Each structure stands twice: as structure tokens, then as C-alpha cells.
C-alpha positions as CSV (number, residue, x, y, z in Angstrom):
1,X,-38.9,-42.8,-59.2
2,X,-38.2,-42.6,-55.5
3,X,-37.1,-39.3,-54.1
4,X,-34.8,-39.0,-51.1
5,X,-34.8,-36.0,-48.8
6,X,-31.5,-34.1,-48.3
7,X,-32.8,-32.3,-45.2
8,X,-30.4,-32.8,-42.2
9,X,-31.5,-32.6,-38.6
10,X,-30.1,-29.5,-36.9
11,X,-29.7,-28.6,-33.2
12,X,-28.9,-30.7,-30.2
13,X,-30.5,-33.8,-28.9
14,X,-32.1,-33.9,-25.5
15,X,-29.1,-35.9,-24.1
16,X,-26.6,-33.4,-25.4
17,X,-28.6,-30.5,-23.8
18,X,-28.7,-32.3,-20.5
19,X,-24.9,-32.8,-20.6
20,X,-24.3,-29.2,-21.4
21,X,-26.6,-28.0,-18.6
22,X,-24.8,-30.4,-16.2
23,X,-21.3,-29.1,-17.2
24,X,-22.5,-25.5,-16.9
25,X,-23.8,-26.1,-13.4
26,X,-20.4,-27.5,-12.4
27,X,-18.6,-24.5,-13.8
28,X,-20.9,-22.1,-12.0
29,X,-20.6,-23.9,-8.7
30,X,-16.8,-23.8,-8.8
31,X,-16.2,-20.5,-10.6
32,X,-18.5,-18.1,-8.8
33,X,-17.0,-18.6,-5.3
34,X,-13.5,-18.4,-6.7
35,X,-14.3,-15.2,-8.5
36,X,-15.9,-13.7,-5.4
37,X,-12.8,-14.5,-3.4
38,X,-10.5,-12.9,-5.9
39,X,-12.8,-9.8,-6.0
40,X,-12.7,-9.5,-2.2
41,X,-9.0,-10.0,-2.1
42,X,-8.5,-7.2,-4.6
43,X,-10.7,-5.0,-2.4
44,X,-8.3,-5.7,0.5
45,X,-5.3,-4.7,-1.6
46,X,-7.1,-1.5,-2.7
47,X,-8.0,-0.5,0.8
48,X,-4.5,-1.1,2.1
49,X,-3.0,0.9,-0.8
50,X,-5.4,3.8,0.0
51,X,-4.4,3.7,3.7
52,X,-0.7,3.7,2.9
53,X,-1.2,6.5,0.3
54,X,-2.9,8.6,2.9
55,X,-0.1,8.1,5.3
56,X,2.5,9.0,2.6
57,X,0.5,12.1,1.7
58,X,0.3,13.2,5.3
59,X,4.0,12.8,5.8
60,X,4.8,14.6,2.6
61,X,2.5,17.5,3.5
62,X,4.1,17.9,6.9
63,X,7.6,18.1,5.4
64,X,6.8,20.3,2.5
65,X,4.5,22.7,4.4
66,X,6.7,22.6,7.5
67,X,3.6,22.1,9.6
68,X,1.9,19.5,11.8
69,X,-0.3,17.2,9.7
70,X,-2.8,14.8,11.2
71,X,-4.4,11.7,9.9
72,X,-7.3,10.7,12.1
73,X,-10.5,8.6,12.1
74,X,-13.6,10.3,10.9
75,X,-16.8,10.7,12.9
76,X,-20.1,9.5,11.6
77,X,-20.9,12.9,10.1
78,X,-17.5,13.0,8.3
79,X,-16.8,16.5,9.7
80,X,-14.3,15.9,12.5
81,X,-11.9,13.4,14.1
82,X,-13.4,10.7,16.2
83,X,-11.4,9.7,19.3
84,X,-13.7,6.8,20.1
85,X,-14.1,5.3,16.6
86,X,-12.3,2.9,14.4
87,X,-10.1,3.2,11.3
88,X,-12.7,1.4,9.2
89,X,-15.0,4.4,9.8
90,X,-12.9,6.3,7.3
91,X,-10.1,8.8,7.8
92,X,-9.1,12.4,7.0
93,X,-5.7,14.0,6.4
94,X,-5.5,17.6,7.5
95,X,-3.0,20.4,8.2
96,X,-3.3,22.1,11.6
97,X,-2.6,25.5,10.2
98,X,-3.6,27.4,13.3
99,X,-2.1,24.9,15.8
100,X,-5.4,24.5,17.7
101,X,-5.5,20.7,17.3
102,X,-9.0,20.9,15.9
103,X,-10.0,19.9,12.4
104,X,-11.6,22.7,10.5
105,X,-12.5,22.7,6.8
106,X,-11.8,26.4,6.7
107,X,-10.3,27.8,9.9
108,X,-10.5,31.3,11.3
109,X,-7.7,32.6,9.1
110,X,-9.6,31.3,6.0
111,X,-7.0,28.5,5.5
112,X,-8.2,25.2,4.1
113,X,-7.0,22.5,6.5
114,X,-8.5,19.4,4.9
115,X,-6.1,17.6,2.4
116,X,-8.0,14.4,1.7
117,X,-10.8,12.3,3.0
118,X,-11.4,8.5,2.7
119,X,-14.9,7.2,3.3
120,X,-16.1,4.4,5.5
121,X,-15.0,0.9,4.5
122,X,-17.6,-1.5,3.2
123,X,-19.6,-3.3,5.9
124,X,-17.7,-6.1,7.6
125,X,-14.2,-4.9,6.9
126,X,-12.1,-4.0,10.0
127,X,-8.9,-1.9,10.2
128,X,-7.3,-2.1,13.7
129,X,-4.1,-0.7,15.3
130,X,-2.8,-3.7,17.2
131,X,0.2,-2.0,19.0
132,X,-2.0,0.8,20.4
133,X,0.4,3.4,19.1
134,X,-1.9,5.0,16.6
135,X,-5.4,4.0,17.9
136,X,-7.3,7.1,16.7
137,X,-4.8,9.4,14.9
138,X,-1.3,9.7,13.5
139,X,0.4,13.0,13.9
140,X,3.3,14.0,11.6
141,X,5.7,16.7,12.6
142,X,7.6,19.0,10.2
143,X,10.4,16.4,10.0
144,X,7.9,13.7,8.8
145,X,8.1,11.7,12.0
146,X,4.9,9.9,13.1
147,X,3.7,10.1,16.7
148,X,0.5,8.8,18.3
149,X,-1.0,7.8,21.5
150,X,1.9,5.6,22.4
151,X,4.8,7.7,21.1
152,X,6.6,6.9,17.8
153,X,7.0,3.1,18.0
154,X,6.3,0.6,15.3
155,X,2.6,0.2,14.7
156,X,0.9,-2.8,13.1
157,X,-2.5,-2.3,11.4
158,X,-4.6,-5.4,10.7
159,X,-7.0,-5.2,7.7
160,X,-9.6,-8.0,7.7
161,X,-12.5,-9.2,5.6
162,X,-14.6,-11.7,7.6
163,X,-15.3,-13.7,4.4
164,X,-11.6,-14.4,3.8
165,X,-9.3,-16.6,5.8
166,X,-6.2,-15.5,7.7
167,X,-3.9,-16.2,4.7
168,X,-5.4,-13.2,3.0
169,X,-5.2,-10.8,5.9
170,X,-3.4,-7.5,5.1
171,X,-0.9,-6.1,7.6
172,X,0.2,-2.5,7.3
173,X,3.3,-1.3,9.2
174,X,4.1,2.2,10.2
175,X,7.4,3.2,12.0
176,X,8.3,6.3,13.9
177,X,10.2,7.8,10.9
178,X,6.8,7.9,9.1
179,X,7.4,5.2,6.6
180,X,4.5,2.7,5.9
181,X,4.5,-0.6,4.1
182,X,2.2,-3.6,3.8
183,X,2.5,-7.4,4.0
184,X,0.1,-10.3,3.8
185,X,0.1,-13.0,6.4
186,X,1.2,-16.5,5.4
187,X,-0.8,-18.7,7.7
188,X,-2.2,-18.8,11.2
189,X,-0.2,-16.8,13.8
190,X,2.3,-15.7,11.2
191,X,2.6,-12.2,12.8
192,X,2.1,-10.9,16.3
193,X,1.9,-7.3,17.6
194,X,4.4,-6.1,20.2
195,X,1.8,-6.4,22.9
196,X,1.2,-10.0,22.1
197,X,-2.0,-9.6,20.1
198,X,-2.3,-12.0,17.2
199,X,-2.5,-10.5,13.7
200,X,-5.1,-13.1,12.8
201,X,-8.6,-11.9,12.0
202,X,-10.4,-14.7,13.7
């Protein structure tokens, strides 16, 4: 009597494996750059939110404490304002308790002046004041008004990531009343600073 085997062949054939590898390579080729772009765009949104939050905090502290509050760029040591730096170097919000216009963690009267500190941005990111109103610092008076190097006119900050195109540039606006808001450009030359400088990153 002839016996027949009931064993079935399991697994994939060589052709099926080759097709699966091919499809996976296509997904990785398309998916990884797209994911990287989304991650970097989210980073831009996070940085712009932090910058606006710091501005809002500084204005709030100035009004509530009835004091001059400064938001300035940090030096490399992270201990003082930098009048020759860039906003991407990081920034600090502090209350000028003794009215000496100098940032002190604890001043001579044992008052803590530092309110908050934001560290340097990741390499390659830039945050630039285009209208030259708040090049290095933003000073809020007790009424919450913002003044800088050029008075209290509207400022346009440009936040860029060199790996993203201009459609993803973040623009942060600050007016003399002390209110800040953000926008995202919608194409080349979609926004221009008051001095004629383009808001494009490249």
C-alpha cells in the first residue's frame, strides 16, 4: 500500500523574499526622508513656541513685578548677555532688580534676577532679527511695552533650518506693545522685513 506524505512546505520562496526586500527598500527610501522632514519641522515649531513663550513670560514679569525685564542673547558661558552674539546662541529672561542694566544671578541685594534660560539651538539653526529693532535684547517696561535697539517698532524674527526649504521657515513677530505671534512663510519672498531684507532663509 502506497503512503502519501501530508507534510506541507512552509516559508517563502526565493522569489517572494526578493519581492519583499524590494518593496521594503522602496518604503525606506521614501519614508525616511519624509520622516526626517517632519521631525525637523516639528523642531522649528518647538523652537518658535519657546521663543514666544519667553517673550510672553518677560512681558508678564515686567507688568506683575512693576520692573524692567530684559530678554537678551546669552554669551558662550551662559552667564551674561552677549551684545555681539545671535539669538540662536540661546537667551535669558531676567529682572533688573537693582536697575544697573547688568545680568546677575544673585545681585548685591541678594535678589535673584534670572527668571528663565533657554540653551543654544541645535547646530545649523538660525534665529535672526530682520528689522534691527531687537538685535541683541528686548527690554520690557512696567507697562509691558517692548523696546530695543531701534525703539519699539514691529520686529520680524526669522527662524531657519538649512535642511528645510523656505516654505517651512518660521516667522515670529513682536510689536511695541509687547505681543508676539508666529507665522510660516508660504513660498519664496512671501514676507519682507521693513528694511527690505527678505524673510527667506536662502
